[in-house]
All heavy atoms as a GROMACS GRO file, in nm:
protein
  467
    1MET      N    1   0.082  -0.122   0.005
    1MET     CA    2  -0.008   0.003   0.002
    1MET      C    3   0.084   0.122  -0.004
    1MET      O    4   0.058   0.223  -0.073
    1MET     CB    5  -0.088  -0.002   0.121
    1MET     CG    6  -0.209   0.093   0.115
    1MET     SD    7  -0.178   0.270   0.180
    1MET     CE    8  -0.092   0.252   0.334
    2MET      N    9   0.190   0.124   0.081
    2MET     CA   10   0.274   0.241   0.083
    2MET      C   11   0.340   0.270  -0.052
    2MET      O   12   0.348   0.385  -0.092
    2MET     CB   13   0.395   0.208   0.183
    2MET     CG   14   0.356   0.221   0.330
    2MET     SD   15   0.492   0.216   0.444
    2MET     CE   16   0.564   0.056   0.417
    3MET      N   17   0.389   0.168  -0.120
    3MET     CA   18   0.446   0.189  -0.248
    3MET      C   19   0.350   0.235  -0.353
    3MET      O   20   0.379   0.321  -0.440
    3MET     CB   21   0.518   0.065  -0.304
    3MET     CG   22   0.629   0.018  -0.204
    3MET     SD   23   0.752   0.147  -0.165
    3MET     CE   24   0.833   0.155  -0.325
    4ASP      N   25   0.231   0.178  -0.352
    4ASP     CA   26   0.120   0.213  -0.441
    4ASP      C   27   0.086   0.360  -0.415
    4ASP      O   28   0.069   0.437  -0.523
    4ASP     CB   29   0.005   0.131  -0.426
    4ASP     CG   30   0.023  -0.013  -0.493
    4ASP    OD1   31   0.116  -0.035  -0.560
    4ASP    OD2   32  -0.049  -0.099  -0.450
    5LEU      N   33   0.076   0.392  -0.294
    5LEU     CA   34   0.041   0.534  -0.271
    5LEU      C   35   0.149   0.635  -0.311
    5LEU      O   36   0.117   0.742  -0.361
    5LEU     CB   37   0.005   0.561  -0.118
    5LEU     CG   38  -0.047   0.700  -0.070
    5LEU    CD1   39  -0.170   0.727  -0.147
    5LEU    CD2   40  -0.064   0.689   0.089
    6GLY      N   41   0.272   0.589  -0.298
    6GLY     CA   42   0.381   0.679  -0.339
    6GLY      C   43   0.379   0.688  -0.489
    6GLY      O   44   0.405   0.807  -0.540
    7LEU      N   45   0.349   0.584  -0.563
    7LEU     CA   46   0.337   0.600  -0.714
    7LEU      C   47   0.236   0.682  -0.742
    7LEU      O   48   0.241   0.770  -0.846
    7LEU     CB   49   0.328   0.459  -0.769
    7LEU     CG   50   0.449   0.361  -0.757
    7LEU    CD1   51   0.400   0.222  -0.817
    7LEU    CD2   52   0.559   0.419  -0.846
    8ALA      N   53   0.113   0.673  -0.681
    8ALA     CA   54   0.007   0.755  -0.713
    8ALA      C   55   0.029   0.901  -0.686
    8ALA      O   56  -0.011   0.994  -0.756
    8ALA     CB   57  -0.124   0.707  -0.630
    9THR      N   58   0.085   0.938  -0.574
    9THR     CA   59   0.125   1.084  -0.551
    9THR      C   60   0.216   1.135  -0.641
    9THR      O   61   0.205   1.245  -0.684
    9THR     CB   62   0.174   1.098  -0.406
    9THR    OG1   63   0.290   1.017  -0.383
    9THR    CG2   64   0.074   1.069  -0.297
   10HIS      N   65   0.310   1.049  -0.690
   10HIS     CA   66   0.400   1.095  -0.799
   10HIS      C   67   0.330   1.130  -0.923
   10HIS      O   68   0.351   1.232  -0.983
   10HIS     CB   69   0.516   0.986  -0.832
   10HIS     CG   70   0.607   1.026  -0.943
   10HIS    ND1   71   0.689   1.134  -0.936
   10HIS    CD2   72   0.607   0.984  -1.064
   10HIS    CE1   73   0.743   1.141  -1.048
   10HIS    NE2   74   0.693   1.052  -1.131
   11GLU      N   75   0.237   1.033  -0.967
   11GLU     CA   76   0.152   1.064  -1.081
   11GLU      C   77   0.074   1.188  -1.068
   11GLU      O   78   0.065   1.276  -1.164
   11GLU     CB   79   0.054   0.945  -1.104
   11GLU     CG   80   0.073   0.873  -1.227
   11GLU     CD   81  -0.029   0.760  -1.245
   11GLU    OE1   82  -0.133   0.784  -1.282
   11GLU    OE2   83   0.007   0.655  -1.201
   12LEU      N   84   0.013   1.217  -0.952
   12LEU     CA   85  -0.062   1.328  -0.927
   12LEU      C   86   0.021   1.462  -0.931
   12LEU      O   87  -0.028   1.568  -0.952
   12LEU     CB   88  -0.137   1.320  -0.794
   12LEU     CG   89  -0.255   1.212  -0.785
   12LEU    CD1   90  -0.301   1.196  -0.645
   12LEU    CD2   91  -0.366   1.253  -0.886
   13SER      N   92   0.142   1.446  -0.893
   13SER     CA   93   0.233   1.563  -0.898
   13SER      C   94   0.243   1.632  -1.020
   13SER      O   95   0.281   1.750  -1.034
   13SER     CB   96   0.368   1.537  -0.830
   13SER     OG   97   0.446   1.457  -0.904
   14VAL      N   98   0.223   1.560  -1.136
   14VAL     CA   99   0.246   1.611  -1.265
   14VAL      C  100   0.115   1.626  -1.335
   14VAL      O  101   0.089   1.662  -1.450
   14VAL     CB  102   0.336   1.524  -1.356
   14VAL    CG1  103   0.478   1.524  -1.305
   14VAL    CG2  104   0.278   1.380  -1.376
   15TRP      N  105  -0.008   1.584  -1.270
   15TRP     CA  106  -0.134   1.600  -1.314
   15TRP      C  107  -0.183   1.748  -1.308
   15TRP      O  108  -0.196   1.803  -1.207
   15TRP     CB  109  -0.229   1.510  -1.229
   15TRP     CG  110  -0.362   1.490  -1.274
   15TRP    CD1  111  -0.418   1.480  -1.402
   15TRP    CD2  112  -0.482   1.494  -1.184
   15TRP    NE1  113  -0.549   1.463  -1.399
   15TRP    CE2  114  -0.597   1.470  -1.268
   15TRP    CE3  115  -0.505   1.483  -1.045
   15TRP    CZ2  116  -0.723   1.454  -1.216
   15TRP    CZ3  117  -0.636   1.475  -0.996
   15TRP    CH2  118  -0.742   1.453  -1.083
   16ARG      N  119  -0.214   1.792  -1.435
   16ARG     CA  120  -0.262   1.939  -1.436
   16ARG      C  121  -0.405   1.965  -1.454
   16ARG      O  122  -0.445   2.075  -1.448
   16ARG     CB  123  -0.172   2.014  -1.545
   16ARG     CG  124  -0.024   2.006  -1.518
   16ARG     CD  125   0.025   2.086  -1.401
   16ARG     NE  126   0.160   2.067  -1.376
   16ARG     CZ  127   0.207   2.036  -1.256
   16ARG    NH1  128   0.131   2.019  -1.145
   16ARG    NH2  129   0.339   2.015  -1.244
   17SER      N  130  -0.484   1.862  -1.495
   17SER     CA  131  -0.615   1.882  -1.530
   17SER      C  132  -0.734   1.869  -1.423
   17SER      O  133  -0.839   1.890  -1.440
   17SER     CB  134  -0.655   1.794  -1.661
   17SER     OG  135  -0.639   1.661  -1.614
   18GLY      N  136  -0.683   1.808  -1.312
   18GLY     CA  137  -0.767   1.777  -1.213
   18GLY      C  138  -0.773   1.881  -1.095
   18GLY      O  139  -0.683   1.972  -1.081
   19VAL      N  140  -0.878   1.872  -1.013
   19VAL     CA  141  -0.896   1.961  -0.893
   19VAL      C  142  -0.908   1.881  -0.763
   19VAL      O  143  -0.911   1.946  -0.659
   19VAL     CB  144  -1.013   2.063  -0.910
   19VAL    CG1  145  -0.995   2.153  -1.029
   19VAL    CG2  146  -1.142   1.978  -0.926
   20GLY      N  147  -0.914   1.750  -0.767
   20GLY     CA  148  -0.928   1.680  -0.638
   20GLY      C  149  -0.911   1.535  -0.656
   20GLY      O  150  -0.902   1.487  -0.778
   21VAL      N  151  -0.898   1.461  -0.546
   21VAL     CA  152  -0.871   1.327  -0.564
   21VAL      C  153  -0.961   1.250  -0.455
   21VAL      O  154  -0.986   1.303  -0.351
   21VAL     CB  155  -0.735   1.286  -0.531
   21VAL    CG1  156  -0.701   1.135  -0.527
   21VAL    CG2  157  -0.636   1.355  -0.637
   22VAL      N  158  -1.030   1.135  -0.494
   22VAL     CA  159  -1.094   1.052  -0.406
   22VAL      C  160  -1.029   0.922  -0.380
   22VAL      O  161  -0.997   0.853  -0.479
   22VAL     CB  162  -1.237   1.030  -0.449
   22VAL    CG1  163  -1.313   0.933  -0.363
   22VAL    CG2  164  -1.310   1.164  -0.470
   23LEU      N  165  -0.983   0.889  -0.258
   23LEU     CA  166  -0.917   0.757  -0.230
   23LEU      C  167  -1.023   0.660  -0.179
   23LEU      O  168  -1.102   0.694  -0.084
   23LEU     CB  169  -0.819   0.777  -0.127
   23LEU     CG  170  -0.696   0.885  -0.154
   23LEU    CD1  171  -0.612   0.889  -0.039
   23LEU    CD2  172  -0.622   0.822  -0.280
   24THR      N  173  -1.023   0.536  -0.245
   24THR     CA  174  -1.112   0.426  -0.201
   24THR      C  175  -1.037   0.306  -0.191
   24THR      O  176  -0.930   0.289  -0.237
   24THR     CB  177  -1.219   0.417  -0.294
   24THR    OG1  178  -1.172   0.371  -0.426
   24THR    CG2  179  -1.315   0.544  -0.318
   25GLY      N  180  -1.102   0.221  -0.117
   25GLY     CA  181  -1.037   0.078  -0.101
   25GLY      C  182  -1.086  -0.004  -0.216
   25GLY      O  183  -1.196   0.019  -0.268
   26ALA      N  184  -1.042  -0.120  -0.232
   26ALA     CA  185  -1.073  -0.223  -0.322
   26ALA      C  186  -1.189  -0.316  -0.269
   26ALA      O  187  -1.161  -0.373  -0.169
   26ALA     CB  188  -0.962  -0.302  -0.388
   27GLY      N  189  -1.309  -0.310  -0.321
   27GLY     CA  190  -1.402  -0.416  -0.263
   27GLY      C  191  -1.452  -0.360  -0.130
   27GLY      O  192  -1.481  -0.242  -0.112
   28THR      N  193  -1.437  -0.446  -0.033
   28THR     CA  194  -1.465  -0.415   0.108
   28THR      C  195  -1.346  -0.391   0.187
   28THR      O  196  -1.354  -0.392   0.315
   28THR     CB  197  -1.550  -0.529   0.169
   28THR    OG1  198  -1.475  -0.636   0.170
   28THR    CG2  199  -1.676  -0.551   0.088
   29HIS      N  200  -1.228  -0.367   0.126
   29HIS     CA  201  -1.104  -0.348   0.188
   29HIS      C  202  -1.078  -0.191   0.231
   29HIS      O  203  -1.116  -0.107   0.154
   29HIS     CB  204  -0.993  -0.402   0.125
   29HIS     CG  205  -0.996  -0.545   0.099
   29HIS    ND1  206  -1.112  -0.624   0.093
   29HIS    CD2  207  -0.896  -0.637   0.094
   29HIS    CE1  208  -1.082  -0.743   0.078
   29HIS    NE2  209  -0.951  -0.767   0.075
   30PHE      N  210  -1.028  -0.177   0.341
   30PHE     CA  211  -0.987  -0.038   0.380
   30PHE      C  212  -0.850  -0.052   0.461
   30PHE      O  213  -0.832  -0.134   0.529
   30PHE     CB  214  -1.091   0.021   0.477
   30PHE     CG  215  -1.053   0.156   0.531
   30PHE    CD1  216  -1.059   0.263   0.451
   30PHE    CD2  217  -1.013   0.174   0.652
   30PHE    CE1  218  -1.029   0.397   0.492
   30PHE    CE2  219  -0.975   0.293   0.708
   30PHE     CZ  220  -0.986   0.407   0.620
   31CYS      N  221  -0.765   0.044   0.427
   31CYS     CA  222  -0.632   0.038   0.497
   31CYS      C  223  -0.632   0.167   0.593
   31CYS      O  224  -0.633   0.288   0.543
   31CYS     CB  225  -0.519   0.051   0.404
   31CYS     SG  226  -0.356   0.050   0.481
   32SER      N  227  -0.634   0.147   0.720
   32SER     CA  228  -0.629   0.250   0.813
   32SER      C  229  -0.483   0.298   0.865
   32SER      O  230  -0.476   0.393   0.937
   32SER     CB  231  -0.704   0.226   0.937
   32SER     OG  232  -0.654   0.123   0.997
   33GLY      N  233  -0.385   0.224   0.810
   33GLY     CA  234  -0.251   0.265   0.863
   33GLY      C  235  -0.147   0.149   0.812
   33GLY      O  236  -0.175   0.080   0.714
   34GLY      N  237  -0.040   0.135   0.886
   34GLY     CA  238   0.072   0.046   0.841
   34GLY      C  239   0.030  -0.095   0.863
   34GLY      O  240  -0.062  -0.126   0.950
   35ASP      N  241   0.096  -0.185   0.790
   35ASP     CA  242   0.072  -0.338   0.812
   35ASP      C  243   0.158  -0.371   0.942
   35ASP      O  244   0.279  -0.363   0.939
   35ASP     CB  245   0.131  -0.402   0.686
   35ASP     CG  246   0.129  -0.554   0.692
   35ASP    OD1  247   0.098  -0.613   0.807
   35ASP    OD2  248   0.140  -0.613   0.593
   36LEU      N  249   0.078  -0.409   1.045
   36LEU     CA  250   0.154  -0.448   1.170
   36LEU      C  251   0.251  -0.559   1.157
   36LEU      O  252   0.354  -0.573   1.222
   36LEU     CB  253   0.040  -0.465   1.275
   36LEU     CG  254  -0.050  -0.339   1.311
   36LEU    CD1  255  -0.134  -0.374   1.423
   36LEU    CD2  256   0.052  -0.214   1.353
   37ASN      N  257   0.219  -0.652   1.073
   37ASN     CA  258   0.314  -0.769   1.045
   37ASN      C  259   0.438  -0.711   0.983
   37ASN      O  260   0.540  -0.766   1.023
   37ASN     CB  261   0.248  -0.870   0.957
   37ASN     CG  262   0.139  -0.946   1.022
   37ASN    OD1  263   0.146  -0.972   1.152
   37ASN    ND2  264   0.033  -0.982   0.947
   38LEU      N  265   0.435  -0.622   0.899
   38LEU     CA  266   0.559  -0.562   0.838
   38LEU      C  267   0.622  -0.487   0.944
   38LEU      O  268   0.749  -0.501   0.966
   38LEU     CB  269   0.520  -0.464   0.724
   38LEU     CG  270   0.634  -0.385   0.662
   38LEU    CD1  271   0.728  -0.475   0.595
   38LEU    CD2  272   0.587  -0.283   0.570
   39VAL      N  273   0.564  -0.404   1.026
   39VAL     CA  274   0.626  -0.336   1.127
   39VAL      C  275   0.703  -0.428   1.229
   39VAL      O  276   0.817  -0.406   1.267
   39VAL     CB  277   0.530  -0.245   1.206
   39VAL    CG1  278   0.582  -0.178   1.328
   39VAL    CG2  279   0.473  -0.128   1.109
   40LYS      N  280   0.622  -0.537   1.254
   40LYS     CA  281   0.686  -0.636   1.355
   40LYS      C  282   0.812  -0.698   1.293
   40LYS      O  283   0.905  -0.733   1.368
   40LYS     CB  284   0.577  -0.744   1.383
   40LYS     CG  285   0.597  -0.808   1.523
   40LYS     CD  286   0.469  -0.881   1.555
   40LYS     CE  287   0.441  -1.007   1.482
   40LYS     NZ  288   0.329  -1.086   1.525
   41SER      N  289   0.821  -0.714   1.166
   41SER     CA  290   0.934  -0.777   1.096
   41SER      C  291   1.047  -0.694   1.081
   41SER      O  292   1.163  -0.739   1.049
   41SER     CB  293   0.890  -0.832   0.962
   41SER     OG  294   0.868  -0.739   0.867
   42ILE      N  295   1.044  -0.566   1.102
   42ILE     CA  296   1.153  -0.476   1.084
   42ILE      C  297   1.253  -0.496   1.202
   42ILE      O  298   1.213  -0.476   1.325
   42ILE     CB  299   1.110  -0.318   1.086
   42ILE    CG1  300   1.024  -0.300   0.970
   42ILE    CG2  301   1.228  -0.226   1.091
   42ILE    CD1  302   0.958  -0.162   0.974
   43ALA      N  303   1.364  -0.545   1.168
   43ALA     CA  304   1.462  -0.597   1.264
   43ALA      C  305   1.547  -0.479   1.331
   43ALA      O  306   1.597  -0.487   1.434
   43ALA     CB  307   1.549  -0.697   1.204
   44ILE      N  308   1.571  -0.374   1.253
   44ILE     CA  309   1.664  -0.273   1.294
   44ILE      C  310   1.604  -0.135   1.290
   44ILE      O  311   1.526  -0.107   1.200
   44ILE     CB  312   1.796  -0.273   1.217
   44ILE    CG1  313   1.777  -0.258   1.068
   44ILE    CG2  314   1.880  -0.396   1.246
   44ILE    CD1  315   1.898  -0.241   0.987
   45PRO      N  316   1.637  -0.051   1.375
   45PRO     CA  317   1.575   0.094   1.385
   45PRO      C  318   1.582   0.170   1.254
   45PRO      O  319   1.499   0.244   1.204
   45PRO     CB  320   1.640   0.152   1.502
   45PRO     CG  321   1.688   0.039   1.582
   45PRO     CD  322   1.723  -0.068   1.503
   46GLU      N  323   1.702   0.143   1.176
   46GLU     CA  324   1.725   0.212   1.060
   46GLU      C  325   1.624   0.186   0.955
   46GLU      O  326   1.580   0.274   0.874
   46GLU     CB  327   1.866   0.189   1.015
   46GLU     CG  328   1.987   0.242   1.092
   46GLU     CD  329   2.009   0.162   1.209
   46GLU    OE1  330   1.961   0.050   1.232
   46GLU    OE2  331   2.106   0.200   1.298
   47ASP      N  332   1.577   0.055   0.947
   47ASP     CA  333   1.474   0.020   0.853
   47ASP      C  334   1.345   0.088   0.883
   47ASP      O  335   1.266   0.143   0.797
   47ASP     CB  336   1.457  -0.123   0.847
   47ASP     CG  337   1.561  -0.206   0.780
   47ASP    OD1  338   1.641  -0.139   0.712
   47ASP    OD2  339   1.575  -0.334   0.806
   48GLY      N  340   1.313   0.104   1.011
   48GLY     CA  341   1.192   0.174   1.060
   48GLY      C  342   1.204   0.319   1.019
   48GLY      O  343   1.097   0.374   0.979
   49LEU      N  344   1.321   0.376   1.042
   49LEU     CA  345   1.338   0.524   1.001
   49LEU      C  346   1.318   0.540   0.850
   49LEU      O  347   1.247   0.636   0.814
   49LEU     CB  348   1.472   0.566   1.049
   49LEU     CG  349   1.510   0.712   1.010
   49LEU    CD1  350   1.416   0.806   1.074
   49LEU    CD2  351   1.664   0.743   1.042
   50LEU      N  352   1.375   0.444   0.766
   50LEU     CA  353   1.356   0.462   0.620
   50LEU      C  354   1.199   0.457   0.583
   50LEU      O  355   1.155   0.536   0.504
   50LEU     CB  356   1.431   0.339   0.551
   50LEU     CG  357   1.580   0.365   0.546
   50LEU    CD1  358   1.641   0.238   0.500
   50LEU    CD2  359   1.623   0.481   0.467
   51MET      N  360   1.134   0.360   0.645
   51MET     CA  361   0.985   0.346   0.617
   51MET      C  362   0.917   0.475   0.663
   51MET      O  363   0.836   0.518   0.585
   51MET     CB  364   0.930   0.226   0.696
   51MET     CG  365   0.784   0.208   0.653
   51MET     SD  366   0.710   0.064   0.748
   51MET     CE  367   0.693   0.117   0.907
   52ALA      N  368   0.950   0.522   0.779
   52ALA     CA  369   0.876   0.654   0.834
   52ALA      C  370   0.913   0.767   0.746
   52ALA      O  371   0.825   0.856   0.716
   52ALA     CB  372   0.912   0.677   0.978
   53THR      N  373   1.039   0.774   0.697
   53THR     CA  374   1.083   0.888   0.619
   53THR      C  375   1.011   0.880   0.488
   53THR      O  376   0.954   0.978   0.432
   53THR     CB  377   1.231   0.890   0.609
   53THR    OG1  378   1.294   0.895   0.728
   53THR    CG2  379   1.282   1.003   0.516
   54TYR      N  380   1.000   0.763   0.428
   54TYR     CA  381   0.934   0.749   0.291
   54TYR      C  382   0.789   0.799   0.301
   54TYR      O  383   0.741   0.869   0.225
   54TYR     CB  384   0.941   0.605   0.246
   54TYR     CG  385   0.874   0.583   0.119
   54TYR    CD1  386   0.913   0.624   0.002
   54TYR    CD2  387   0.736   0.508   0.123
   54TYR    CE1  388   0.850   0.592  -0.123
   54TYR    CE2  389   0.672   0.487   0.008
   54TYR     CZ  390   0.722   0.534  -0.118
   54TYR     OH  391   0.656   0.512  -0.230
   55MET      N  392   0.713   0.746   0.410
   55MET     CA  393   0.571   0.776   0.424
   55MET      C  394   0.551   0.923   0.456
   55MET      O  395   0.459   0.979   0.414
   55MET     CB  396   0.505   0.684   0.534
   55MET     CG  397   0.461   0.556   0.485
   55MET     SD  398   0.377   0.546   0.327
   55MET     CE  399   0.227   0.627   0.378
   56HIS      N  400   0.646   0.982   0.527
   56HIS     CA  401   0.631   1.127   0.558
   56HIS      C  402   0.640   1.201   0.416
   56HIS      O  403   0.560   1.291   0.396
   56HIS     CB  404   0.749   1.176   0.650
   56HIS     CG  405   0.738   1.316   0.678
   56HIS    ND1  406   0.806   1.406   0.604
   56HIS    CD2  407   0.665   1.394   0.763
   56HIS    CE1  408   0.786   1.533   0.654
   56HIS    NE2  409   0.697   1.515   0.753
   57ALA      N  410   0.736   1.170   0.335
   57ALA     CA  411   0.738   1.236   0.211
   57ALA      C  412   0.622   1.204   0.125
   57ALA      O  413   0.568   1.307   0.057
   57ALA     CB  414   0.866   1.181   0.133
   58VAL      N  415   0.568   1.095   0.119
   58VAL     CA  416   0.437   1.054   0.048
   58VAL      C  417   0.328   1.145   0.090
   58VAL      O  418   0.262   1.207   0.011
   58VAL     CB  419   0.407   0.903   0.047
   58VAL    CG1  420   0.275   0.874  -0.009
   58VAL    CG2  421   0.529   0.835  -0.034
   59LEU      N  422   0.310   1.134   0.224
   59LEU     CA  423   0.186   1.201   0.278
   59LEU      C  424   0.201   1.357   0.280
   59LEU      O  425   0.105   1.423   0.264
   59LEU     CB  426   0.161   1.157   0.421
   59LEU     CG  427   0.129   1.009   0.445
   59LEU    CD1  428   0.112   0.961   0.581
   59LEU    CD2  429  -0.009   0.982   0.366
   60THR      N  430   0.326   1.403   0.266
   60THR     CA  431   0.339   1.547   0.254
   60THR      C  432   0.302   1.586   0.110
   60THR      O  433   0.237   1.696   0.096
   60THR     CB  434   0.498   1.588   0.276
   60THR    OG1  435   0.522   1.552   0.415
   60THR    CG2  436   0.513   1.734   0.255
   61GLN      N  437   0.316   1.501   0.021
   61GLN     CA  438   0.273   1.535  -0.124
   61GLN      C  439   0.119   1.537  -0.126
   61GLN      O  440   0.064   1.605  -0.202
   61GLN     CB  441   0.323   1.432  -0.216
   61GLN     CG  442   0.478   1.437  -0.231
   61GLN     CD  443   0.505   1.466  -0.387
   61GLN    OE1  444   0.423   1.423  -0.479
   61GLN    NE2  445   0.612   1.531  -0.418
   62VAL      N  446   0.050   1.448  -0.046
   62VAL     CA  447  -0.091   1.452  -0.052
   62VAL      C  448  -0.160   1.582   0.005
   62VAL      O  449  -0.252   1.620  -0.041
   62VAL     CB  450  -0.144   1.328   0.032
   62VAL    CG1  451  -0.292   1.325   0.047
   62VAL    CG2  452  -0.100   1.187  -0.025
   63THR      N  453  -0.092   1.636   0.096
   63THR     CA  454  -0.138   1.764   0.161
   63THR      C  455  -0.104   1.879   0.086
   63THR      O  456  -0.164   1.993   0.125
   63THR     CB  457  -0.099   1.762   0.309
   63THR    OG1  458   0.048   1.775   0.310
   63THR    CG2  459  -0.143   1.644   0.394
   64ILE      N  460  -0.027   1.873  -0.014
   64ILE     CA  461   0.017   2.007  -0.087
   64ILE      C  462  -0.092   2.038  -0.187
   64ILE      O  463  -0.148   1.959  -0.255
   64ILE     CB  464   0.150   1.972  -0.150
   64ILE    CG1  465   0.263   1.969  -0.046
   64ILE    CG2  466   0.180   2.093  -0.252
   64ILE    CD1  467   0.400   1.948  -0.093
   0.00000   0.00000   0.00000
């Protein structure tokens, strides 16, 4: 989900014809945050920092 959202925000950064975006889940799915199994598997703090830094950059693009 993080990577897909990152790709979508990159696409939107060059989109000049739209005025808004609606985010929806697929089918009955909804993502409210990070995958806790992924978070649990991060073995070193540096990996957690990389993930948090990436998501900060992605979400900053969403709010611009």
